[in-house]
mmCIF file as Biopython writes it, N, C-alpha, C and O atoms, coordinates in Angstrom:
data_model
#
loop_
_atom_site.group_PDB
_atom_site.id
_atom_site.type_symbol
_atom_site.label_atom_id
_atom_site.label_alt_id
_atom_site.label_comp_id
_atom_site.label_asym_id
_atom_site.label_entity_id
_atom_site.label_seq_id
_atom_site.pdbx_PDB_ins_code
_atom_site.Cartn_x
_atom_site.Cartn_y
_atom_site.Cartn_z
_atom_site.occupancy
_atom_site.B_iso_or_equiv
_atom_site.auth_seq_id
_atom_site.auth_asym_id
_atom_site.pdbx_PDB_model_num
ATOM 1   N N  . UNK A ? 1  ? 25.790 82.767  18.742 1.0 0.0 1  A 1 
ATOM 2   C CA . UNK A ? 1  ? 24.644 82.331  17.970 1.0 0.0 1  A 1 
ATOM 3   C C  . UNK A ? 1  ? 23.612 83.452  17.842 1.0 0.0 1  A 1 
ATOM 4   O O  . UNK A ? 1  ? 22.976 83.579  16.796 1.0 0.0 1  A 1 
ATOM 5   N N  . UNK A ? 2  ? 23.433 84.261  18.879 1.0 0.0 2  A 1 
ATOM 6   C CA . UNK A ? 2  ? 22.444 85.334  18.830 1.0 0.0 2  A 1 
ATOM 7   C C  . UNK A ? 2  ? 23.009 86.624  18.242 1.0 0.0 2  A 1 
ATOM 8   O O  . UNK A ? 2  ? 22.251 87.554  17.965 1.0 0.0 2  A 1 
ATOM 9   N N  . UNK A ? 3  ? 24.333 86.699  18.046 1.0 0.0 3  A 1 
ATOM 10  C CA . UNK A ? 3  ? 24.942 87.946  17.624 1.0 0.0 3  A 1 
ATOM 11  C C  . UNK A ? 3  ? 24.321 88.541  16.357 1.0 0.0 3  A 1 
ATOM 12  O O  . UNK A ? 3  ? 24.154 89.760  16.305 1.0 0.0 3  A 1 
ATOM 13  N N  . UNK A ? 4  ? 23.970 87.761  15.338 1.0 0.0 4  A 1 
ATOM 14  C CA . UNK A ? 4  ? 23.369 88.370  14.146 1.0 0.0 4  A 1 
ATOM 15  C C  . UNK A ? 4  ? 22.039 89.085  14.427 1.0 0.0 4  A 1 
ATOM 16  O O  . UNK A ? 4  ? 21.572 89.862  13.594 1.0 0.0 4  A 1 
ATOM 17  N N  . UNK A ? 5  ? 21.437 88.833  15.574 1.0 0.0 5  A 1 
ATOM 18  C CA . UNK A ? 5  ? 20.162 89.461  15.913 1.0 0.0 5  A 1 
ATOM 19  C C  . UNK A ? 5  ? 20.337 90.782  16.655 1.0 0.0 5  A 1 
ATOM 20  O O  . UNK A ? 5  ? 19.358 91.498  16.867 1.0 0.0 5  A 1 
ATOM 21  N N  . UNK A ? 6  ? 21.582 91.125  17.060 1.0 0.0 6  A 1 
ATOM 22  C CA . UNK A ? 6  ? 21.845 92.356  17.799 1.0 0.0 6  A 1 
ATOM 23  C C  . UNK A ? 6  ? 22.111 93.482  16.811 1.0 0.0 6  A 1 
ATOM 24  O O  . UNK A ? 6  ? 22.944 93.347  15.914 1.0 0.0 6  A 1 
ATOM 25  N N  . UNK A ? 7  ? 21.400 94.592  16.978 1.0 0.0 7  A 1 
ATOM 26  C CA . UNK A ? 7  ? 21.557 95.730  16.082 1.0 0.0 7  A 1 
ATOM 27  C C  . UNK A ? 7  ? 21.802 97.000  16.874 1.0 0.0 7  A 1 
ATOM 28  O O  . UNK A ? 7  ? 21.220 97.211  17.938 1.0 0.0 7  A 1 
ATOM 29  N N  . UNK A ? 8  ? 22.670 97.839  16.339 1.0 0.0 8  A 1 
ATOM 30  C CA . UNK A ? 8  ? 22.981 99.133  16.934 1.0 0.0 8  A 1 
ATOM 31  C C  . UNK A ? 8  ? 22.253 100.194 16.116 1.0 0.0 8  A 1 
ATOM 32  O O  . UNK A ? 8  ? 22.657 100.512 14.998 1.0 0.0 8  A 1 
ATOM 33  N N  . UNK A ? 9  ? 21.181 100.736 16.677 1.0 0.0 9  A 1 
ATOM 34  C CA . UNK A ? 9  ? 20.370 101.729 15.988 1.0 0.0 9  A 1 
ATOM 35  C C  . UNK A ? 9  ? 19.956 102.803 16.980 1.0 0.0 9  A 1 
ATOM 36  O O  . UNK A ? 9  ? 20.030 102.614 18.194 1.0 0.0 9  A 1 
ATOM 37  N N  . UNK A ? 10 ? 19.523 103.919 16.446 1.0 0.0 10 A 1 
ATOM 38  C CA . UNK A ? 10 ? 19.011 104.972 17.312 1.0 0.0 10 A 1 
ATOM 39  C C  . UNK A ? 10 ? 17.874 104.406 18.154 1.0 0.0 10 A 1 
ATOM 40  O O  . UNK A ? 10 ? 16.967 103.771 17.616 1.0 0.0 10 A 1 
ATOM 41  N N  . UNK A ? 11 ? 17.911 104.629 19.472 1.0 0.0 11 A 1 
ATOM 42  C CA . UNK A ? 11 ? 16.843 104.095 20.320 1.0 0.0 11 A 1 
ATOM 43  C C  . UNK A ? 11 ? 15.512 104.812 20.074 1.0 0.0 11 A 1 
ATOM 44  O O  . UNK A ? 11 ? 15.479 105.956 19.620 1.0 0.0 11 A 1 
ATOM 45  N N  . UNK A ? 12 ? 14.441 104.125 20.379 1.0 0.0 12 A 1 
ATOM 46  C CA . UNK A ? 12 ? 13.113 104.692 20.219 1.0 0.0 12 A 1 
ATOM 47  C C  . UNK A ? 12 ? 12.850 105.791 21.242 1.0 0.0 12 A 1 
ATOM 48  O O  . UNK A ? 12 ? 11.989 106.648 21.043 1.0 0.0 12 A 1 
ATOM 49  N N  . UNK A ? 13 ? 13.606 105.754 22.345 1.0 0.0 13 A 1 
ATOM 50  C CA . UNK A ? 13 ? 13.471 106.738 23.414 1.0 0.0 13 A 1 
ATOM 51  C C  . UNK A ? 13 ? 14.850 106.918 24.040 1.0 0.0 13 A 1 
ATOM 52  O O  . UNK A ? 13 ? 15.618 105.957 24.085 1.0 0.0 13 A 1 
ATOM 53  N N  . UNK A ? 14 ? 15.194 108.108 24.525 1.0 0.0 14 A 1 
ATOM 54  C CA . UNK A ? 14 ? 16.540 108.344 25.081 1.0 0.0 14 A 1 
ATOM 55  C C  . UNK A ? 14 ? 16.914 107.435 26.244 1.0 0.0 14 A 1 
ATOM 56  O O  . UNK A ? 14 ? 18.102 107.236 26.495 1.0 0.0 14 A 1 
ATOM 57  N N  . UNK A ? 15 ? 15.959 106.885 26.951 1.0 0.0 15 A 1 
ATOM 58  C CA . UNK A ? 15 ? 16.276 106.013 28.088 1.0 0.0 15 A 1 
ATOM 59  C C  . UNK A ? 15 ? 16.528 104.570 27.671 1.0 0.0 15 A 1 
ATOM 60  O O  . UNK A ? 15 ? 16.900 103.746 28.507 1.0 0.0 15 A 1 
ATOM 61  N N  . UNK A ? 16 ? 16.335 104.255 26.409 1.0 0.0 16 A 1 
ATOM 62  C CA . UNK A ? 16 ? 16.523 102.892 25.918 1.0 0.0 16 A 1 
ATOM 63  C C  . UNK A ? 16 ? 17.927 102.716 25.343 1.0 0.0 16 A 1 
ATOM 64  O O  . UNK A ? 16 ? 18.524 103.679 24.863 1.0 0.0 16 A 1 
ATOM 65  N N  . UNK A ? 17 ? 18.461 101.483 25.388 1.0 0.0 17 A 1 
ATOM 66  C CA . UNK A ? 17 ? 19.805 101.250 24.855 1.0 0.0 17 A 1 
ATOM 67  C C  . UNK A ? 17 ? 19.827 101.296 23.329 1.0 0.0 17 A 1 
ATOM 68  O O  . UNK A ? 17 ? 18.811 101.075 22.670 1.0 0.0 17 A 1 
ATOM 69  N N  . UNK A ? 18 ? 20.996 101.585 22.789 1.0 0.0 18 A 1 
ATOM 70  C CA . UNK A ? 18 ? 21.172 101.562 21.323 1.0 0.0 18 A 1 
ATOM 71  C C  . UNK A ? 18 ? 21.157 100.126 20.807 1.0 0.0 18 A 1 
ATOM 72  O O  . UNK A ? 18 ? 20.608 99.848  19.740 1.0 0.0 18 A 1 
ATOM 73  N N  . UNK A ? 19 ? 21.760 99.223  21.566 1.0 0.0 19 A 1 
ATOM 74  C CA . UNK A ? 19 ? 21.829 97.822  21.140 1.0 0.0 19 A 1 
ATOM 75  C C  . UNK A ? 19 ? 20.572 97.082  21.564 1.0 0.0 19 A 1 
ATOM 76  O O  . UNK A ? 19 ? 20.134 97.173  22.711 1.0 0.0 19 A 1 
ATOM 77  N N  . UNK A ? 20 ? 20.004 96.354  20.625 1.0 0.0 20 A 1 
ATOM 78  C CA . UNK A ? 20 ? 18.838 95.544  20.971 1.0 0.0 20 A 1 
ATOM 79  C C  . UNK A ? 20 ? 18.703 94.401  19.983 1.0 0.0 20 A 1 
ATOM 80  O O  . UNK A ? 20 ? 19.215 94.453  18.865 1.0 0.0 20 A 1 
ATOM 81  N N  . UNK A ? 21 ? 18.005 93.374  20.421 1.0 0.0 21 A 1 
ATOM 82  C CA . UNK A ? 21 ? 17.744 92.233  19.557 1.0 0.0 21 A 1 
ATOM 83  C C  . UNK A ? 21 ? 16.604 92.547  18.617 1.0 0.0 21 A 1 
ATOM 84  O O  . UNK A ? 21 ? 15.613 93.166  19.006 1.0 0.0 21 A 1 
ATOM 85  N N  . UNK A ? 22 ? 16.748 92.118  17.380 1.0 0.0 22 A 1 
ATOM 86  C CA . UNK A ? 22 ? 15.655 92.199  16.427 1.0 0.0 22 A 1 
ATOM 87  C C  . UNK A ? 22 ? 15.409 90.779  15.924 1.0 0.0 22 A 1 
ATOM 88  O O  . UNK A ? 22 ? 16.263 90.178  15.272 1.0 0.0 22 A 1 
ATOM 89  N N  . UNK A ? 23 ? 14.243 90.264  16.234 1.0 0.0 23 A 1 
ATOM 90  C CA . UNK A ? 23 ? 13.902 88.897  15.875 1.0 0.0 23 A 1 
ATOM 91  C C  . UNK A ? 23 ? 13.020 88.886  14.638 1.0 0.0 23 A 1 
ATOM 92  O O  . UNK A ? 23 ? 11.910 89.417  14.661 1.0 0.0 23 A 1 
ATOM 93  N N  . UNK A ? 24 ? 13.506 88.285  13.561 1.0 0.0 24 A 1 
ATOM 94  C CA . UNK A ? 24 ? 12.669 88.198  12.371 1.0 0.0 24 A 1 
ATOM 95  C C  . UNK A ? 24 ? 11.592 87.133  12.574 1.0 0.0 24 A 1 
ATOM 96  O O  . UNK A ? 24 ? 11.894 85.988  12.910 1.0 0.0 24 A 1 
ATOM 97  N N  . UNK A ? 25 ? 10.360 87.514  12.370 1.0 0.0 25 A 1 
ATOM 98  C CA . UNK A ? 25 ? 9.249  86.588  12.538 1.0 0.0 25 A 1 
ATOM 99  C C  . UNK A ? 25 ? 8.507  86.437  11.225 1.0 0.0 25 A 1 
ATOM 100 O O  . UNK A ? 25 ? 8.264  87.413  10.516 1.0 0.0 25 A 1 
ATOM 101 N N  . UNK A ? 26 ? 8.152  85.213  10.914 1.0 0.0 26 A 1 
ATOM 102 C CA . UNK A ? 26 ? 7.353  84.986  9.714  1.0 0.0 26 A 1 
ATOM 103 C C  . UNK A ? 26 ? 5.884  85.177  10.075 1.0 0.0 26 A 1 
ATOM 104 O O  . UNK A ? 26 ? 5.516  85.147  11.249 1.0 0.0 26 A 1 
ATOM 105 N N  . UNK A ? 27 ? 5.073  85.370  9.085  1.0 0.0 27 A 1 
ATOM 106 C CA . UNK A ? 27 ? 3.653  85.568  9.359  1.0 0.0 27 A 1 
ATOM 107 C C  . UNK A ? 27 ? 3.034  84.348  10.038 1.0 0.0 27 A 1 
ATOM 108 O O  . UNK A ? 27 ? 2.015  84.461  10.720 1.0 0.0 27 A 1 
ATOM 109 N N  . UNK A ? 28 ? 3.648  83.187  9.850  1.0 0.0 28 A 1 
ATOM 110 C CA . UNK A ? 28 ? 3.125  81.958  10.455 1.0 0.0 28 A 1 
ATOM 111 C C  . UNK A ? 28 ? 3.267  81.990  11.974 1.0 0.0 28 A 1 
ATOM 112 O O  . UNK A ? 28 ? 2.340  81.598  12.683 1.0 0.0 28 A 1 
ATOM 113 N N  . UNK A ? 29 ? 4.406  82.448  12.486 1.0 0.0 29 A 1 
ATOM 114 C CA . UNK A ? 29 ? 4.636  82.402  13.930 1.0 0.0 29 A 1 
ATOM 115 C C  . UNK A ? 29 ? 4.548  83.767  14.614 1.0 0.0 29 A 1 
ATOM 116 O O  . UNK A ? 29 ? 4.633  83.841  15.839 1.0 0.0 29 A 1 
ATOM 117 N N  . UNK A ? 30 ? 4.383  84.821  13.867 1.0 0.0 30 A 1 
ATOM 118 C CA . UNK A ? 30 ? 4.448  86.164  14.432 1.0 0.0 30 A 1 
ATOM 119 C C  . UNK A ? 30 ? 3.466  86.389  15.572 1.0 0.0 30 A 1 
ATOM 120 O O  . UNK A ? 30 ? 3.887  86.802  16.652 1.0 0.0 30 A 1 
ATOM 121 N N  . UNK A ? 31 ? 2.218  86.143  15.385 1.0 0.0 31 A 1 
ATOM 122 C CA . UNK A ? 31 ? 1.214  86.434  16.405 1.0 0.0 31 A 1 
ATOM 123 C C  . UNK A ? 31 ? 1.467  85.621  17.681 1.0 0.0 31 A 1 
ATOM 124 O O  . UNK A ? 31 ? 1.340  86.157  18.781 1.0 0.0 31 A 1 
ATOM 125 N N  . UNK A ? 32 ? 1.817  84.352  17.552 1.0 0.0 32 A 1 
ATOM 126 C CA . UNK A ? 32 ? 2.060  83.504  18.729 1.0 0.0 32 A 1 
ATOM 127 C C  . UNK A ? 32 ? 3.257  84.005  19.537 1.0 0.0 32 A 1 
ATOM 128 O O  . UNK A ? 32 ? 3.208  84.032  20.767 1.0 0.0 32 A 1 
ATOM 129 N N  . UNK A ? 33 ? 4.325  84.399  18.854 1.0 0.0 33 A 1 
ATOM 130 C CA . UNK A ? 33 ? 5.517  84.889  19.551 1.0 0.0 33 A 1 
ATOM 131 C C  . UNK A ? 33 ? 5.225  86.225  20.230 1.0 0.0 33 A 1 
ATOM 132 O O  . UNK A ? 33 ? 5.590  86.423  21.389 1.0 0.0 33 A 1 
ATOM 133 N N  . UNK A ? 34 ? 4.580  87.125  19.531 1.0 0.0 34 A 1 
ATOM 134 C CA . UNK A ? 34 ? 4.236  88.428  20.105 1.0 0.0 34 A 1 
ATOM 135 C C  . UNK A ? 34 ? 3.371  88.243  21.349 1.0 0.0 34 A 1 
ATOM 136 O O  . UNK A ? 34 ? 3.628  88.865  22.380 1.0 0.0 34 A 1 
ATOM 137 N N  . UNK A ? 35 ? 2.359  87.402  21.261 1.0 0.0 35 A 1 
ATOM 138 C CA . UNK A ? 35 ? 1.475  87.160  22.407 1.0 0.0 35 A 1 
ATOM 139 C C  . UNK A ? 35 ? 2.235  86.563  23.587 1.0 0.0 35 A 1 
ATOM 140 O O  . UNK A ? 35 ? 1.987  86.938  24.733 1.0 0.0 35 A 1 
ATOM 141 N N  . UNK A ? 36 ? 3.162  85.633  23.320 1.0 0.0 36 A 1 
ATOM 142 C CA . UNK A ? 36 ? 3.926  84.995  24.394 1.0 0.0 36 A 1 
ATOM 143 C C  . UNK A ? 36 ? 4.843  86.000  25.083 1.0 0.0 36 A 1 
ATOM 144 O O  . UNK A ? 36 ? 4.922  86.022  26.311 1.0 0.0 36 A 1 
ATOM 145 N N  . UNK A ? 37 ? 5.534  86.828  24.309 1.0 0.0 37 A 1 
ATOM 146 C CA . UNK A ? 37 ? 6.427  87.820  24.914 1.0 0.0 37 A 1 
ATOM 147 C C  . UNK A ? 37 ? 5.623  88.800  25.760 1.0 0.0 37 A 1 
ATOM 148 O O  . UNK A ? 37 ? 6.002  89.113  26.889 1.0 0.0 37 A 1 
ATOM 149 N N  . UNK A ? 38 ? 4.537  89.272  25.223 1.0 0.0 38 A 1 
ATOM 150 C CA . UNK A ? 38 ? 3.707  90.227  25.970 1.0 0.0 38 A 1 
ATOM 151 C C  . UNK A ? 38 ? 3.150  89.607  27.245 1.0 0.0 38 A 1 
ATOM 152 O O  . UNK A ? 38 ? 2.987  90.303  28.247 1.0 0.0 38 A 1 
ATOM 153 N N  . UNK A ? 39 ? 2.859  88.329  27.224 1.0 0.0 39 A 1 
ATOM 154 C CA . UNK A ? 39 ? 2.291  87.669  28.402 1.0 0.0 39 A 1 
ATOM 155 C C  . UNK A ? 39 ? 3.347  87.371  29.469 1.0 0.0 39 A 1 
ATOM 156 O O  . UNK A ? 39 ? 3.120  87.619  30.653 1.0 0.0 39 A 1 
ATOM 157 N N  . UNK A ? 40 ? 4.510  86.835  29.048 1.0 0.0 40 A 1 
ATOM 158 C CA . UNK A ? 40 ? 5.488  86.340  30.016 1.0 0.0 40 A 1 
ATOM 159 C C  . UNK A ? 40 ? 6.605  87.324  30.359 1.0 0.0 40 A 1 
ATOM 160 O O  . UNK A ? 40 ? 7.102  87.306  31.485 1.0 0.0 40 A 1 
ATOM 161 N N  . UNK A ? 41 ? 7.005  88.166  29.437 1.0 0.0 41 A 1 
ATOM 162 C CA . UNK A ? 41 ? 8.072  89.138  29.705 1.0 0.0 41 A 1 
ATOM 163 C C  . UNK A ? 41 ? 7.730  90.487  29.053 1.0 0.0 41 A 1 
ATOM 164 O O  . UNK A ? 41 ? 8.444  90.941  28.158 1.0 0.0 41 A 1 
ATOM 165 N N  . UNK A ? 42 ? 6.653  91.118  29.496 1.0 0.0 42 A 1 
ATOM 166 C CA . UNK A ? 42 ? 6.233  92.367  28.861 1.0 0.0 42 A 1 
ATOM 167 C C  . UNK A ? 42 ? 7.281  93.474  28.938 1.0 0.0 42 A 1 
ATOM 168 O O  . UNK A ? 42 ? 7.285  94.373  28.098 1.0 0.0 42 A 1 
ATOM 169 N N  . UNK A ? 43 ? 8.163  93.424  29.926 1.0 0.0 43 A 1 
ATOM 170 C CA . UNK A ? 43 ? 9.191  94.447  30.058 1.0 0.0 43 A 1 
ATOM 171 C C  . UNK A ? 43 ? 10.206 94.384  28.920 1.0 0.0 43 A 1 
ATOM 172 O O  . UNK A ? 43 ? 10.932 95.353  28.693 1.0 0.0 43 A 1 
ATOM 173 N N  . UNK A ? 44 ? 10.270 93.276  28.210 1.0 0.0 44 A 1 
ATOM 174 C CA . UNK A ? 44 ? 11.203 93.141  27.094 1.0 0.0 44 A 1 
ATOM 175 C C  . UNK A ? 44 ? 10.607 93.598  25.767 1.0 0.0 44 A 1 
ATOM 176 O O  . UNK A ? 44 ? 11.328 93.756  24.782 1.0 0.0 44 A 1 
ATOM 177 N N  . UNK A ? 45 ? 9.314  93.806  25.739 1.0 0.0 45 A 1 
ATOM 178 C CA . UNK A ? 45 ? 8.643  94.120  24.479 1.0 0.0 45 A 1 
ATOM 179 C C  . UNK A ? 45 ? 8.782  95.601  24.148 1.0 0.0 45 A 1 
ATOM 180 O O  . UNK A ? 45 ? 8.359  96.454  24.929 1.0 0.0 45 A 1 
ATOM 181 N N  . UNK A ? 46 ? 9.369  95.911  23.000 1.0 0.0 46 A 1 
ATOM 182 C CA . UNK A ? 46 ? 9.483  97.298  22.565 1.0 0.0 46 A 1 
ATOM 183 C C  . UNK A ? 46 ? 8.599  97.590  21.361 1.0 0.0 46 A 1 
ATOM 184 O O  . UNK A ? 46 ? 8.435  98.750  20.983 1.0 0.0 46 A 1 
ATOM 185 N N  . UNK A ? 47 ? 8.042  96.579  20.770 1.0 0.0 47 A 1 
ATOM 186 C CA . UNK A ? 47 ? 7.140  96.805  19.647 1.0 0.0 47 A 1 
ATOM 187 C C  . UNK A ? 47 ? 7.570  96.080  18.392 1.0 0.0 47 A 1 
ATOM 188 O O  . UNK A ? 47 ? 8.555  95.342  18.374 1.0 0.0 47 A 1 
ATOM 189 N N  . UNK A ? 48 ? 6.808  96.310  17.354 1.0 0.0 48 A 1 
ATOM 190 C CA . UNK A ? 48 ? 7.046  95.658  16.077 1.0 0.0 48 A 1 
ATOM 191 C C  . UNK A ? 48 ? 7.457  96.694  15.042 1.0 0.0 48 A 1 
ATOM 192 O O  . UNK A ? 48 ? 7.063  97.858  15.109 1.0 0.0 48 A 1 
ATOM 193 N N  . UNK A ? 49 ? 8.241  96.251  14.105 1.0 0.0 49 A 1 
ATOM 194 C CA . UNK A ? 49 ? 8.562  97.115  12.967 1.0 0.0 49 A 1 
ATOM 195 C C  . UNK A ? 49 ? 8.415  96.276  11.708 1.0 0.0 49 A 1 
ATOM 196 O O  . UNK A ? 49 ? 8.686  95.076  11.705 1.0 0.0 49 A 1 
ATOM 197 N N  . UNK A ? 50 ? 7.997  96.910  10.676 1.0 0.0 50 A 1 
ATOM 198 C CA . UNK A ? 50 ? 7.847  96.236  9.393  1.0 0.0 50 A 1 
ATOM 199 C C  . UNK A ? 50 ? 9.066  96.553  8.536  1.0 0.0 50 A 1 
ATOM 200 O O  . UNK A ? 50 ? 9.449  97.714  8.393  1.0 0.0 50 A 1 
ATOM 201 N N  . UNK A ? 51 ? 9.658  95.538  7.983  1.0 0.0 51 A 1 
ATOM 202 C CA . UNK A ? 51 ? 10.814 95.719  7.110  1.0 0.0 51 A 1 
ATOM 203 C C  . UNK A ? 51 ? 10.520 95.043  5.778  1.0 0.0 51 A 1 
ATOM 204 O O  . UNK A ? 51 ? 9.716  94.116  5.686  1.0 0.0 51 A 1 
ATOM 205 N N  . UNK A ? 52 ? 11.193 95.534  4.762  1.0 0.0 52 A 1 
ATOM 206 C CA . UNK A ? 52 ? 11.076 94.879  3.468  1.0 0.0 52 A 1 
ATOM 207 C C  . UNK A ? 52 ? 11.581 93.453  3.603  1.0 0.0 52 A 1 
ATOM 208 O O  . UNK A ? 52 ? 12.477 93.177  4.401  1.0 0.0 52 A 1 
ATOM 209 N N  . UNK A ? 53 ? 11.018 92.570  2.840  1.0 0.0 53 A 1 
ATOM 210 C CA . UNK A ? 53 ? 11.377 91.153  2.920  1.0 0.0 53 A 1 
ATOM 211 C C  . UNK A ? 53 ? 12.870 90.922  2.676  1.0 0.0 53 A 1 
ATOM 212 O O  . UNK A ? 53 ? 13.443 89.988  3.238  1.0 0.0 53 A 1 
ATOM 213 N N  . UNK A ? 54 ? 13.496 91.734  1.867  1.0 0.0 54 A 1 
ATOM 214 C CA . UNK A ? 54 ? 14.913 91.537  1.551  1.0 0.0 54 A 1 
ATOM 215 C C  . UNK A ? 54 ? 15.833 92.158  2.595  1.0 0.0 54 A 1 
ATOM 216 O O  . UNK A ? 54 ? 17.044 91.938  2.550  1.0 0.0 54 A 1 
ATOM 217 N N  . UNK A ? 55 ? 15.285 92.934  3.540  1.0 0.0 55 A 1 
ATOM 218 C CA . UNK A ? 55 ? 16.126 93.592  4.542  1.0 0.0 55 A 1 
ATOM 219 C C  . UNK A ? 55 ? 16.682 92.564  5.523  1.0 0.0 55 A 1 
ATOM 220 O O  . UNK A ? 55 ? 15.929 91.816  6.146  1.0 0.0 55 A 1 
ATOM 221 N N  . UNK A ? 56 ? 18.007 92.534  5.653  1.0 0.0 56 A 1 
ATOM 222 C CA . UNK A ? 56 ? 18.636 91.626  6.608  1.0 0.0 56 A 1 
ATOM 223 C C  . UNK A ? 56 ? 19.271 92.378  7.759  1.0 0.0 56 A 1 
ATOM 224 O O  . UNK A ? 56 ? 19.445 91.810  8.837  1.0 0.0 56 A 1 
ATOM 225 N N  . UNK A ? 57 ? 19.623 93.641  7.560  1.0 0.0 57 A 1 
ATOM 226 C CA . UNK A ? 57 ? 20.294 94.385  8.613  1.0 0.0 57 A 1 
ATOM 227 C C  . UNK A ? 57 ? 21.717 93.886  8.784  1.0 0.0 57 A 1 
ATOM 228 O O  . UNK A ? 57 ? 22.073 92.826  8.270  1.0 0.0 57 A 1 
ATOM 229 N N  . UNK A ? 58 ? 22.518 94.633  9.492  1.0 0.0 58 A 1 
ATOM 230 C CA . UNK A ? 58 ? 23.907 94.238  9.723  1.0 0.0 58 A 1 
ATOM 231 C C  . UNK A ? 58 ? 24.242 94.419  11.190 1.0 0.0 58 A 1 
ATOM 232 O O  . UNK A ? 58 ? 24.037 95.500  11.740 1.0 0.0 58 A 1 
ATOM 233 N N  . UNK A ? 59 ? 24.751 93.384  11.831 1.0 0.0 59 A 1 
ATOM 234 C CA . UNK A ? 59 ? 25.150 93.526  13.228 1.0 0.0 59 A 1 
ATOM 235 C C  . UNK A ? 59 ? 26.364 94.447  13.352 1.0 0.0 59 A 1 
ATOM 236 O O  . UNK A ? 59 ? 27.154 94.579  12.417 1.0 0.0 59 A 1 
ATOM 237 N N  . UNK A ? 60 ? 26.502 95.070  14.497 1.0 0.0 60 A 1 
ATOM 238 C CA . UNK A ? 60 ? 27.596 95.998  14.766 1.0 0.0 60 A 1 
ATOM 239 C C  . UNK A ? 60 ? 28.804 95.214  15.282 1.0 0.0 60 A 1 
ATOM 240 O O  . UNK A ? 60 ? 29.147 95.303  16.461 1.0 0.0 60 A 1 
ATOM 241 N N  . UNK A ? 61 ? 29.438 94.457  14.409 1.0 0.0 61 A 1 
ATOM 242 C CA . UNK A ? 61 ? 30.552 93.591  14.810 1.0 0.0 61 A 1 
ATOM 243 C C  . UNK A ? 61 ? 31.749 94.412  15.279 1.0 0.0 61 A 1 
ATOM 244 O O  . UNK A ? 61 ? 32.330 94.114  16.322 1.0 0.0 61 A 1 
ATOM 245 N N  . UNK A ? 62 ? 32.124 95.449  14.516 1.0 0.0 62 A 1 
ATOM 246 C CA . UNK A ? 62 ? 33.269 96.277  14.900 1.0 0.0 62 A 1 
ATOM 247 C C  . UNK A ? 62 ? 33.018 96.948  16.246 1.0 0.0 62 A 1 
ATOM 248 O O  . UNK A ? 62 ? 33.888 96.919  17.117 1.0 0.0 62 A 1 
ATOM 249 N N  . UNK A ? 63 ? 31.856 97.546  16.430 1.0 0.0 63 A 1 
ATOM 250 C CA . UNK A ? 63 ? 31.533 98.202  17.695 1.0 0.0 63 A 1 
ATOM 251 C C  . UNK A ? 63 ? 31.522 97.225  18.855 1.0 0.0 63 A 1 
ATOM 252 O O  . UNK A ? 63 ? 31.967 97.554  19.955 1.0 0.0 63 A 1 
ATOM 253 N N  . UNK A ? 64 ? 31.013 96.017  18.612 1.0 0.0 64 A 1 
ATOM 254 C CA . UNK A ? 64 ? 30.984 94.998  19.664 1.0 0.0 64 A 1 
ATOM 255 C C  . UNK A ? 64 ? 32.401 94.626  20.087 1.0 0.0 64 A 1 
ATOM 256 O O  . UNK A ? 64 ? 32.685 94.508  21.279 1.0 0.0 64 A 1 
ATOM 257 N N  . UNK A ? 65 ? 33.278 94.443  19.123 1.0 0.0 65 A 1 
ATOM 258 C CA . UNK A ? 65 ? 34.668 94.106  19.447 1.0 0.0 65 A 1 
ATOM 259 C C  . UNK A ? 65 ? 35.322 95.211  20.271 1.0 0.0 65 A 1 
ATOM 260 O O  . UNK A ? 65 ? 36.045 94.932  21.227 1.0 0.0 65 A 1 
ATOM 261 N N  . UNK A ? 66 ? 35.066 96.467  19.899 1.0 0.0 66 A 1 
ATOM 262 C CA . UNK A ? 66 ? 35.649 97.589  20.643 1.0 0.0 66 A 1 
ATOM 263 C C  . UNK A ? 66 ? 35.097 97.657  22.071 1.0 0.0 66 A 1 
ATOM 264 O O  . UNK A ? 66 ? 35.848 97.908  23.014 1.0 0.0 66 A 1 
ATOM 265 N N  . UNK A ? 67 ? 33.805 97.437  22.231 1.0 0.0 67 A 1 
ATOM 266 C CA . UNK A ? 67 ? 33.191 97.514  23.556 1.0 0.0 67 A 1 
ATOM 267 C C  . UNK A ? 67 ? 33.630 96.373  24.468 1.0 0.0 67 A 1 
ATOM 268 O O  . UNK A ? 67 ? 33.646 96.532  25.689 1.0 0.0 67 A 1 
ATOM 269 N N  . UNK A ? 68 ? 33.986 95.227  23.897 1.0 0.0 68 A 1 
ATOM 270 C CA . UNK A ? 68 ? 34.312 94.053  24.708 1.0 0.0 68 A 1 
ATOM 271 C C  . UNK A ? 68 ? 35.798 93.692  24.665 1.0 0.0 68 A 1 
ATOM 272 O O  . UNK A ? 68 ? 36.179 92.610  25.115 1.0 0.0 68 A 1 
ATOM 273 N N  . UNK A ? 69 ? 36.627 94.563  24.143 1.0 0.0 69 A 1 
ATOM 274 C CA . UNK A ? 69 ? 38.042 94.270  23.933 1.0 0.0 69 A 1 
ATOM 275 C C  . UNK A ? 69 ? 38.740 93.768  25.195 1.0 0.0 69 A 1 
ATOM 276 O O  . UNK A ? 69 ? 39.397 92.728  25.138 1.0 0.0 69 A 1 
ATOM 277 N N  . UNK A ? 70 ? 38.632 94.442  26.301 1.0 0.0 70 A 1 
ATOM 278 C CA . UNK A ? 70 ? 39.348 94.060  27.522 1.0 0.0 70 A 1 
ATOM 279 C C  . UNK A ? 70 ? 38.401 93.534  28.592 1.0 0.0 70 A 1 
ATOM 280 O O  . UNK A ? 70 ? 38.692 93.609  29.786 1.0 0.0 70 A 1 
ATOM 281 N N  . UNK A ? 71 ? 37.300 93.018  28.166 1.0 0.0 71 A 1 
ATOM 282 C CA . UNK A ? 71 ? 36.304 92.505  29.108 1.0 0.0 71 A 1 
ATOM 283 C C  . UNK A ? 71 ? 36.662 91.077  29.518 1.0 0.0 71 A 1 
ATOM 284 O O  . UNK A ? 71 ? 36.927 90.221  28.674 1.0 0.0 71 A 1 
ATOM 285 N N  . UNK A ? 72 ? 36.664 90.841  30.813 1.0 0.0 72 A 1 
ATOM 286 C CA . UNK A ? 72 ? 36.893 89.481  31.304 1.0 0.0 72 A 1 
ATOM 287 C C  . UNK A ? 72 ? 35.645 89.032  32.033 1.0 0.0 72 A 1 
ATOM 288 O O  . UNK A ? 72 ? 35.010 89.805  32.751 1.0 0.0 72 A 1 
ATOM 289 N N  . UNK A ? 73 ? 35.309 87.775  31.837 1.0 0.0 73 A 1 
ATOM 290 C CA . UNK A ? 73 ? 34.147 87.259  32.555 1.0 0.0 73 A 1 
ATOM 291 C C  . UNK A ? 73 ? 33.125 86.904  31.672 1.0 0.0 73 A 1 
ATOM 292 O O  . UNK A ? 73 ? 32.067 86.448  32.104 1.0 0.0 73 A 1 
#
């Protein structure tokens, strides 16, 4: 269910992972969600990015399959 939110992109810093969740927020809920994440799990917050409204992004399905091919558990 969360897979469409996982994106493989160049990390913002070399110590950060390439894979990360990108949560699309509408202007209605954006401020409340940002405030909640910063308050309760600040270690998960990497920042905000602005994207064109039509941008959907594409999950790294092929890469995910390769990384998890022989994974058990």
